[in-house]
C-alpha positions as a Python dict, from the first residue, in 0.01 Angstrom:
ca = {
    (1, 'M'): (0, 0, 0),
    (2, 'R'): (-244, 253, -91),
    (3, 'V'): (-461, 18, -286),
    (4, 'F'): (-475, -212, 2),
    (5, 'R'): (-560, 53, 238),
    (6, 'W'): (-839, 181, 22),
    (7, 'T'): (-956, -175, -35),
    (8, 'L'): (-961, -247, 352),
    (9, 'M'): (-1168, 78, 425),
    (10, 'G'): (-1423, -9, 156),
    (11, 'M'): (-1464, -365, 297),
    (12, 'L'): (-1515, -203, 660),
    (13, 'L'): (-1780, 49, 519),
    (14, 'M'): (-1954, -232, 360),
    (15, 'A'): (-1959, -426, 665),
    (16, 'T'): (-2091, -147, 857),
    (17, 'I'): (-2376, -42, 611),
    (18, 'S'): (-2497, -408, 602),
    (19, 'A'): (-2487, -441, 962),
    (20, 'C'): (-2709, -120, 1009),
    (21, 'T'): (-2952, -203, 734),
    (22, 'R'): (-3303, -241, 852),
    (23, 'T'): (-3567, -447, 723),
    (24, 'D'): (-3960, -340, 741),
    (25, 'E'): (-4059, -708, 827),
    (26, 'K'): (-4293, -724, 1113),
    (27, 'P'): (-4108, -928, 1391),
    (28, 'V'): (-4278, -1262, 1463),
    (29, 'A'): (-4409, -1316, 1826),
    (30, 'G'): (-4206, -1589, 2008),
    (31, 'A'): (-3910, -1568, 1780),
    (32, 'T'): (-3588, -1689, 1938),
    (33, 'A'): (-3234, -1620, 1836),
    (34, 'Q'): (-2988, -1931, 1783),
    (35, 'V'): (-2615, -1933, 1855),
    (36, 'S'): (-2548, -1786, 1509),
    (37, 'P'): (-2672, -1432, 1476),
    (38, 'A'): (-2775, -1489, 1141),
    (39, 'V'): (-3011, -1777, 1193),
    (40, 'V'): (-3363, -1705, 1362),
    (41, 'A'): (-3604, -1968, 1434),
    (42, 'A'): (-3967, -1868, 1472),
    (43, 'S'): (-4273, -2037, 1622),
    (44, 'P'): (-4583, -2052, 1389),
    (45, 'A'): (-4730, -1718, 1337),
    (46, 'P'): (-5082, -1629, 1529),
    (47, 'S'): (-5400, -1658, 1366),
    (48, 'A'): (-5534, -1342, 1233),
    (49, 'A'): (-5822, -1375, 1488),
    (50, 'A'): (-5588, -1381, 1774),
    (51, 'E'): (-5400, -1078, 1658),
    (52, 'A'): (-5720, -877, 1623),
    (53, 'E'): (-5848, -926, 1993),
    (54, 'E'): (-5966, -603, 2166),
    (55, 'G'): (-5683, -445, 2369),
    (56, 'D'): (-5415, -535, 2136),
    (57, 'E'): (-5420, -187, 1953),
    (58, 'I'): (-5339, 146, 2064),
    (59, 'L'): (-5635, 366, 2133),
    (60, 'M'): (-5697, 614, 1844),
    (61, 'V'): (-5968, 865, 1742),
    (62, 'W'): (-6013, 1048, 1422),
    (63, 'A'): (-6259, 1348, 1413),
    (64, 'E'): (-6482, 1417, 1102),
    (65, 'V'): (-6744, 1701, 1042),
    (66, 'E'): (-6993, 1752, 761),
    (67, 'P'): (-7038, 2025, 647),
    (68, 'D'): (-6723, 2209, 751),
    (69, 'E'): (-6821, 2536, 647),
    (70, 'G'): (-7152, 2749, 589),
    (71, 'A'): (-7353, 3053, 705),
    (72, 'P'): (-7506, 3070, 1063),
    (73, 'P'): (-7684, 2910, 1211),
    (74, 'L'): (-7471, 2632, 1061),
    (75, 'S'): (-7569, 2269, 1176),
    (76, 'V'): (-7312, 2014, 1160),
    (77, 'Q'): (-7279, 1650, 1220),
    (78, 'L'): (-6978, 1554, 1402),
    (79, 'K'): (-6840, 1190, 1396),
    (80, 'A'): (-6557, 1019, 1626),
    (81, 'D'): (-6396, 730, 1433),
    (82, 'I'): (-6249, 526, 1721),
    (83, 'S'): (-6012, 221, 1701),
    (84, 'G'): (-5831, 12, 1963),
    (85, 'G'): (-5819, 66, 2329),
    (86, 'Q'): (-5944, -177, 2618),
    (87, 'G'): (-6279, -177, 2792),
    (88, 'D'): (-6527, 114, 2826),
    (89, 'R'): (-6429, 440, 2628),
    (90, 'K'): (-6546, 770, 2738),
    (91, 'V'): (-6587, 1046, 2477),
    (92, 'K'): (-6607, 1424, 2512),
    (93, 'W'): (-6659, 1668, 2229),
    (94, 'D'): (-6574, 2024, 2274),
    (95, 'F'): (-6738, 2236, 2018),
    (96, 'G'): (-6506, 2541, 2046),
    (97, 'D'): (-6782, 2797, 2078),
    (98, 'N'): (-6823, 2809, 2458),
    (99, 'T'): (-7125, 2583, 2478),
    (100, 'P'): (-7149, 2280, 2690),
    (101, 'P'): (-6947, 1974, 2585),
    (102, 'S'): (-7127, 1645, 2458),
    (103, 'T'): (-7065, 1285, 2544),
    (104, 'A'): (-7216, 1145, 2245),
    (105, 'I'): (-7012, 959, 1986),
    (106, 'N'): (-7165, 1150, 1683),
    (107, 'P'): (-7330, 1456, 1803),
    (108, 'T'): (-7484, 1715, 1585),
    (109, 'H'): (-7427, 2075, 1671),
    (110, 'T'): (-7540, 2426, 1572),
    (111, 'Y'): (-7308, 2735, 1557),
    (112, 'E'): (-7507, 3039, 1581),
    (113, 'K'): (-7219, 3301, 1550),
    (114, 'T'): (-6966, 3358, 1266),
    (115, 'G'): (-6616, 3284, 1304),
    (116, 'T'): (-6366, 2983, 1288),
    (117, 'F'): (-6434, 2716, 1562),
    (118, 'R'): (-6235, 2421, 1652),
    (119, 'A'): (-6427, 2098, 1775),
    (120, 'T'): (-6211, 1867, 1957),
    (121, 'V'): (-6281, 1508, 2066),
    (122, 'E'): (-6117, 1335, 2336),
    (123, 'V'): (-6144, 961, 2390),
    (124, 'S'): (-6019, 756, 2706),
    (125, 'D'): (-6043, 392, 2775),
    (126, 'S'): (-6067, 198, 3108),
    (127, 'T'): (-5677, 177, 3142),
    (128, 'G'): (-5652, 563, 3127),
    (129, 'D'): (-5502, 561, 2777),
    (130, 'S'): (-5644, 855, 2587),
    (131, 'D'): (-5622, 1030, 2229),
    (132, 'S'): (-5766, 1324, 2071),
    (133, 'D'): (-5835, 1494, 1748),
    (134, 'Y'): (-6017, 1794, 1599),
    (135, 'V'): (-6176, 1958, 1297),
    (136, 'D'): (-6191, 2319, 1223),
    (137, 'I'): (-6546, 2460, 1114),
    (138, 'E'): (-6562, 2795, 926),
    (139, 'V'): (-6886, 2974, 1007),
    (140, 'G'): (-6911, 3290, 796),
    (141, 'S'): (-7198, 3573, 678),
    (142, 'G'): (-7109, 3560, 318),
    (143, 'Q'): (-7141, 3172, 266),
}
């Protein structure tokens, strides 16, 4: 009786684990389930050009700076690497040193005083979606 109970519990555990296992495959658009849950009929995959249309991706931005440290006055080149989004995009850089912001995508800026400054870029698109990123810049007297 004990062997039967352990065998039954093992089978239930295996069934539960296999039902909870996730695959990392991307679902196919237009896939429909058949009567049997194990069978899935898929329509042909869309072409790569159709998948890459503007607006299909989430708006994302990455901030970069060169150089990220040095002695004052330190002139830096900031870069906003933007992907995704829909329609027109608005960019705003805050340099973190109480100077006026910039709406250029890749502005240059000069830090006159020593300290650690966080330059933040904010991007929004015509749908109201937005993203932001930042870089830290170290301006020191002994560098």
